[in-house]
C-alpha positions as CSV (number, residue, x, y, z in Angstrom):
1,X,17.5,25.0,95.6
2,X,15.9,28.7,95.5
3,X,17.7,31.4,97.1
4,X,14.8,31.6,99.6
5,X,15.1,27.7,100.6
6,X,19.0,28.3,101.1
7,X,17.8,31.0,103.6
8,X,15.7,29.2,105.3
9,X,18.3,26.0,105.7
10,X,20.7,28.7,107.5
11,X,19.4,27.8,111.1
12,X,20.4,24.5,111.0
13,X,23.5,24.6,108.9
14,X,25.0,28.0,109.6
15,X,24.4,28.5,113.4
16,X,25.8,25.3,114.5
17,X,28.6,26.5,117.7
18,X,28.8,23.2,119.3
19,X,31.6,20.5,119.5
20,X,29.5,17.5,119.2
21,X,30.2,14.8,116.6
22,X,27.9,15.2,113.9
23,X,25.6,12.1,112.4
24,X,26.1,11.1,108.6
25,X,23.0,12.7,108.1
26,X,24.0,16.2,109.4
27,X,27.4,15.8,107.5
28,X,25.4,15.6,104.1
29,X,23.1,18.3,105.4
30,X,26.6,20.7,105.7
31,X,28.0,19.6,102.5
32,X,24.9,20.2,100.6
33,X,24.8,23.8,102.3
34,X,28.0,24.5,101.6
35,X,27.6,23.4,97.9
36,X,24.6,25.9,97.7
37,X,26.7,28.7,99.1
38,X,29.2,28.2,96.4
39,X,26.5,28.3,93.7
40,X,25.8,31.7,95.0
41,X,29.3,32.6,94.3
42,X,29.9,32.7,98.2
43,X,32.3,30.8,100.8
44,X,32.2,29.4,103.9
45,X,34.5,31.5,105.9
46,X,32.2,34.0,106.8
47,X,29.2,33.3,109.0
48,X,26.1,32.3,107.2
49,X,23.9,35.0,108.2
50,X,26.5,37.9,107.4
51,X,26.7,36.3,104.1
52,X,23.1,36.6,103.7
53,X,23.0,40.0,104.6
54,X,25.9,41.0,102.3
55,X,24.4,39.0,99.4
56,X,21.2,40.8,99.6
57,X,22.9,44.3,99.7
58,X,24.9,43.5,96.7
59,X,21.7,41.9,94.6
60,X,23.8,38.4,93.8
61,X,21.6,36.1,91.5
62,X,21.7,32.2,92.6
63,X,22.1,29.5,89.9
64,X,25.3,27.5,88.7
65,X,25.1,26.7,85.1
66,X,26.4,23.2,84.1
67,X,27.8,23.1,81.1
68,X,28.6,19.2,80.9
69,X,25.1,17.4,81.5
70,X,24.2,14.7,79.5
71,X,20.7,13.7,78.0
72,X,20.0,10.0,77.9
73,X,17.0,9.6,75.6
74,X,15.1,6.3,76.7
75,X,15.0,5.4,72.8
76,X,18.4,6.1,72.0
77,X,19.3,3.3,74.8
78,X,17.0,0.9,73.8
79,X,17.9,0.9,70.2
80,X,21.8,1.3,70.8
81,X,22.7,-0.8,74.0
82,X,24.8,-3.1,72.5
83,X,26.9,-0.7,70.8
84,X,27.2,1.7,73.7
85,X,28.4,-1.5,75.7
86,X,31.2,-1.9,73.0
87,X,32.2,1.6,73.2
88,X,32.6,1.7,77.1
89,X,34.9,-1.2,76.9
90,X,32.2,-4.0,77.6
91,X,30.5,-1.9,80.6
92,X,27.3,-0.2,80.6
93,X,27.0,2.4,83.3
94,X,23.8,2.3,85.2
95,X,23.1,5.8,84.7
96,X,21.8,5.1,81.2
97,X,19.2,3.3,82.5
98,X,18.1,5.6,85.5
99,X,18.3,8.8,83.9
100,X,15.0,10.9,83.7
101,X,14.3,14.5,83.1
102,X,13.0,14.5,86.6
103,X,16.1,12.9,87.9
104,X,18.4,15.5,86.5
105,X,16.1,18.3,87.6
106,X,16.1,16.9,91.1
107,X,20.0,16.8,90.8
108,X,20.1,20.6,89.7
109,X,18.1,22.1,92.4
110,X,19.7,20.2,95.0
111,X,22.9,21.2,94.0
112,X,22.4,25.1,93.0
113,X,21.9,24.6,89.4
114,X,19.8,27.1,87.4
115,X,20.5,25.9,83.9
116,X,22.4,22.7,82.4
117,X,23.1,22.6,78.8
118,X,22.3,19.1,77.5
119,X,24.6,16.8,75.3
120,X,24.6,13.4,74.3
121,X,27.2,10.8,75.2
122,X,29.7,10.3,72.6
123,X,28.9,6.7,72.8
124,X,26.1,7.6,70.7
125,X,27.6,9.9,68.1
126,X,28.9,7.4,65.5
127,X,28.1,3.7,65.0
128,X,29.5,3.2,61.3
129,X,26.3,3.6,59.7
130,X,25.5,7.4,58.2
131,X,21.7,7.2,57.9
132,X,21.4,5.8,61.0
133,X,23.9,8.6,62.7
134,X,21.6,11.1,60.8
135,X,18.4,9.9,62.2
136,X,20.1,9.5,65.8
137,X,21.2,13.0,65.6
138,X,18.1,14.5,64.7
139,X,16.0,12.6,67.0
140,X,18.4,13.5,70.1
141,X,18.3,16.6,69.4
142,X,14.5,17.2,68.8
143,X,14.0,15.4,72.5
144,X,16.6,17.8,73.9
145,X,15.0,20.9,72.5
146,X,11.5,19.6,73.6
147,X,13.0,19.6,77.0
148,X,14.2,23.0,76.6
149,X,10.8,24.1,75.8
150,X,8.8,22.3,78.3
151,X,11.2,23.3,81.5
152,X,11.8,27.0,79.9
153,X,15.1,28.4,81.4
154,X,16.3,24.8,83.2
155,X,18.0,23.3,79.9
156,X,20.3,24.4,77.2
157,X,21.7,22.4,74.3
158,X,24.6,21.1,72.3
159,X,23.1,19.5,69.4
160,X,24.9,16.5,67.8
161,X,25.7,15.9,64.2
162,X,26.3,13.0,62.4
163,X,29.9,13.4,61.4
164,X,32.0,11.9,59.5
165,X,28.9,12.5,57.0
166,X,29.9,16.1,56.4
167,X,26.9,16.9,54.1
168,X,24.4,15.5,56.9
169,X,26.0,17.4,59.6
170,X,26.1,20.6,57.5
171,X,22.1,20.4,57.5
172,X,21.8,19.2,60.9
173,X,24.2,22.5,62.1
174,X,21.8,24.5,60.1
175,X,18.5,22.8,61.6
176,X,19.8,22.9,65.3
177,X,20.4,26.6,65.0
178,X,17.4,27.8,63.1
179,X,14.6,25.4,64.2
180,X,16.1,24.2,67.5
181,X,17.6,27.5,68.7
182,X,20.8,25.3,70.1
183,X,23.2,27.2,72.0
184,X,26.1,25.2,70.0
185,X,27.4,21.7,68.8
186,X,28.4,19.0,70.6
187,X,31.4,17.0,68.7
188,X,33.0,13.5,70.0
189,X,37.4,13.7,69.9
190,X,37.0,11.4,67.1
191,X,34.9,9.6,64.3
192,X,36.3,5.9,63.6
193,X,39.2,7.0,64.7
194,X,39.4,10.0,62.6
195,X,40.2,12.9,64.6
196,X,38.5,16.5,64.6
197,X,41.6,18.0,62.7
198,X,41.4,15.9,59.6
199,X,40.8,17.6,56.1
200,X,37.5,16.0,55.5
201,X,36.1,17.9,58.6
202,X,36.7,21.2,57.4
203,X,33.5,22.3,55.6
204,X,31.9,21.8,59.1
205,X,34.6,23.9,60.5
206,X,34.2,26.5,58.3
207,X,30.7,26.7,59.0
208,X,30.9,26.4,63.0
209,X,33.5,29.4,62.5
210,X,31.1,31.2,60.0
211,X,28.5,31.2,63.2
212,X,31.0,31.9,65.8
213,X,29.6,28.7,67.4
214,X,30.1,27.3,70.9
215,X,31.7,23.8,70.3
216,X,31.8,21.3,73.2
217,X,34.2,18.5,72.6
218,X,33.8,15.1,74.6
219,X,36.1,12.3,74.5
220,X,34.9,9.1,72.8
221,X,37.7,6.4,73.6
222,X,39.4,5.3,70.4
223,X,38.9,1.4,69.0
224,X,42.5,0.7,69.7
225,X,42.2,1.6,73.6
226,X,39.0,0.5,74.8
227,X,40.2,-3.1,76.5
228,X,44.1,-2.4,76.7
229,X,43.8,-3.0,80.5
230,X,40.7,-5.3,80.6
231,X,40.4,-4.7,84.5
232,X,40.4,-0.8,84.3
233,X,37.8,1.0,82.9
234,X,38.6,3.2,79.7
235,X,36.7,6.1,81.6
236,X,39.8,6.2,84.0
237,X,42.8,6.4,81.7
238,X,41.8,6.5,78.1
239,X,39.4,9.6,78.6
240,X,41.9,12.0,79.8
241,X,44.3,11.0,76.9
242,X,41.7,11.2,74.3
243,X,41.0,15.0,75.3
244,X,44.7,15.4,75.0
245,X,45.0,13.6,71.4
246,X,42.0,15.5,70.0
247,X,43.5,18.9,71.3
248,X,47.2,18.2,69.8
249,X,45.7,16.7,66.8
250,X,43.6,20.4,66.6
251,X,46.7,22.3,67.2
252,X,49.2,20.8,65.3
253,X,46.9,20.7,62.0
254,X,46.3,24.4,62.5
255,X,42.7,24.0,62.8
256,X,42.9,26.2,65.9
257,X,44.7,29.0,64.3
258,X,42.4,28.8,61.2
259,X,39.1,28.9,62.8
260,X,39.6,31.6,65.5
261,X,35.7,32.2,66.1
262,X,34.9,28.7,67.1
263,X,34.6,29.0,71.1
264,X,35.8,25.5,72.0
265,X,35.1,23.7,75.2
266,X,36.8,20.7,76.5
267,X,36.1,18.4,79.4
268,X,37.7,17.2,82.7
269,X,40.0,20.0,83.0
270,X,41.7,19.4,79.8
271,X,42.6,16.0,80.5
272,X,46.2,15.5,80.3
273,X,46.9,18.3,78.2
274,X,48.4,20.8,81.0
275,X,51.2,17.7,81.1
276,X,52.1,17.6,77.5
277,X,52.8,21.4,76.9
278,X,56.8,21.0,77.5
279,X,56.5,17.8,75.4
280,X,54.5,19.7,72.5
281,X,57.4,22.1,72.3
282,X,59.8,19.1,72.4
283,X,58.4,16.8,70.0
284,X,56.2,18.9,67.8
285,X,56.1,19.1,64.1
286,X,59.1,20.9,62.2
287,X,56.4,23.4,60.7
288,X,54.8,24.1,64.2
289,X,55.4,27.9,63.6
290,X,53.6,27.6,60.5
291,X,50.7,25.8,62.0
292,X,50.5,27.7,65.3
293,X,51.9,31.2,64.4
294,X,50.8,32.8,67.5
295,X,52.1,29.9,69.5
296,X,51.3,26.8,71.7
297,X,50.4,28.7,74.5
298,X,48.2,31.4,72.7
299,X,46.0,28.4,71.2
300,X,45.7,26.4,74.6
301,X,44.5,29.6,76.5
302,X,41.9,30.6,74.6
303,X,40.1,27.5,75.0
304,X,37.6,26.5,77.5
305,X,37.7,23.8,80.0
306,X,34.9,22.3,82.3
307,X,35.7,20.6,85.5
308,X,33.5,17.3,85.3
309,X,35.3,14.8,87.2
310,X,37.9,17.1,88.0
311,X,37.0,19.3,91.0
312,X,40.2,18.0,92.9
313,X,43.1,20.2,93.8
314,X,45.9,18.5,91.7
315,X,43.8,18.6,88.5
316,X,42.7,22.1,89.1
317,X,46.5,23.3,90.4
318,X,47.7,21.9,86.9
319,X,44.7,23.6,84.8
320,X,45.2,26.9,86.5
321,X,48.6,27.2,86.0
322,X,47.7,26.9,82.1
323,X,44.8,28.8,82.0
324,X,43.4,31.9,83.9
325,X,39.7,31.2,85.5
326,X,38.2,32.9,83.2
327,X,38.4,30.1,80.8
328,X,37.2,27.6,83.4
329,X,33.5,26.5,83.6
330,X,31.6,24.3,86.0
331,X,30.6,20.9,84.3
332,X,29.2,17.7,86.0
333,X,29.1,14.8,83.7
334,X,25.6,13.8,85.3
335,X,24.2,11.4,85.7
336,X,27.3,9.5,85.0
337,X,29.0,11.3,87.7
338,X,26.8,12.5,90.2
339,X,26.3,16.2,90.3
340,X,27.1,16.4,93.9
341,X,30.4,15.3,93.6
342,X,31.5,18.7,91.7
343,X,29.1,20.8,93.4
344,X,31.0,19.7,96.8
345,X,34.2,19.5,95.4
346,X,34.6,22.9,94.1
347,X,34.1,24.2,97.5
348,X,37.0,22.4,98.3
349,X,39.6,23.6,96.0
350,X,40.5,26.9,97.9
351,X,39.5,29.3,95.1
352,X,38.2,33.1,95.7
353,X,34.5,34.0,95.9
354,X,35.4,36.0,92.4
355,X,36.9,32.8,90.9
356,X,34.0,30.4,92.4
357,X,31.5,33.3,90.8
358,X,33.4,33.0,87.4
359,X,33.3,29.3,87.2
360,X,29.8,28.7,88.4
361,X,28.2,31.6,86.1
362,X,30.3,34.3,85.0
363,X,32.1,32.6,82.5
364,X,29.1,30.6,81.2
365,X,27.1,34.0,80.5
366,X,30.3,35.2,78.6
367,X,29.6,32.6,76.2
368,X,26.0,32.2,76.3
369,X,24.8,35.7,76.9
370,X,21.1,34.5,76.4
371,X,21.3,32.7,79.7
372,X,21.4,36.0,81.3
373,X,17.5,35.9,81.2
374,X,16.7,32.6,82.6
């Protein structure tokens, strides 16, 4: 939605002074209106017409930036459907079959998203075949880069790399940055149950650190845990735990402290990380002071966290007790979670207008300044 179209909607959504029951359609319209207000860094406390006047005076620009937005190339699903099902605990999310660039853009427009940074769902990072992984990474990255060019300003890219093959990954990093102009690199939390703090991956992290890369880390359920509860999707329990597992691994191996120039983003409000800080102190390795010389909190507080699937008060209360809002990013998990869920949910968190502005857009611009020109 453009600023002008938002203004045209105010007459219907902002001046409703009646106490009569509203239809489901009207409720949906009002939720959409409130979500769009939040995309402009505004709240629904002030009357809508007054908000428009105030916003025009200070020159606020519209547009969320969605840091957790998946691309689903049709060739990728066609070639890897069985593997994707296995990685998802025997289930195929229908969004794999319904996604199109047009669907993504429509969801963005409806929910006030100016730019979405694309990344592949982690089920497609690694299937045990190094050559296939390298081919898939290149094709997916080129497909997403083509969307960036075709829809200028609407999409960014976290390019995937074919770990655990470090040499092929280094080549793909070079290609992604120099040719495709990627905004950063997307990693899974583990590859073949080998987590990111493993020594084999050090050359990749050295290169990412040299480039001061933005690194988006998405959970990939480890093989041990995909069917622990056959009637419960691993998306519910294992995904947040997998993020906590990866963060703990990177922390206790000293990876965070060694590679200080990498800007890490972790998904879903950090998963279970906020709940585990006390246990990190209680049960951490004996050499924790050597691995984390600046302290556990220091390393966790400089990470970034998106709010995909977690725009709920308890989750955000836990996250904001751990980090300031300067470390929190808007992320939707579209198409696997409808973008509207996060767009509406963020308006229900009781955040200040300044905090909403930071999460919706400001923090993203500090990470990716090029988006200021979009």
